[in-house]
C-alpha positions, 0 to 999 in steps of 0.5 A, a space after each residue: 648814515 653811520 652807527 658808531 663809526 661804521 657804515 650801515 649796509 644790508 648783509 649778503 645773506 639777507 639779500 640772497 634770501 630776498 633774491 631767492 624769494 623774488 626768484 621763486 615768485 617770478 618762476 611761479 608767475 612765469 609757469 602760470 602764464 605759460 600754462 594759460 598761453 598753451 592752454 589757450 593755443 590748444 583751445 582748452 581755455 577760452 579767454 574771450 567770452 562770446 558777446 551776447 546780442 541784446 535787442 530791445 523794442 522801443 515803444 513810442 507814445 
């Protein structure tokens, strides 16, 4: 697209700021994931729940 003869493009400052935000979010997600994995390895976190045994009596009539 052109606007008065110029090609529209994103500016470097805006893209740099957007990259900084995405990089920060990525780092936060990685930190949380590593914390959960290390906690699970150490035994502090239990990701799977114990399955409960369910029984029922069937009465035939």
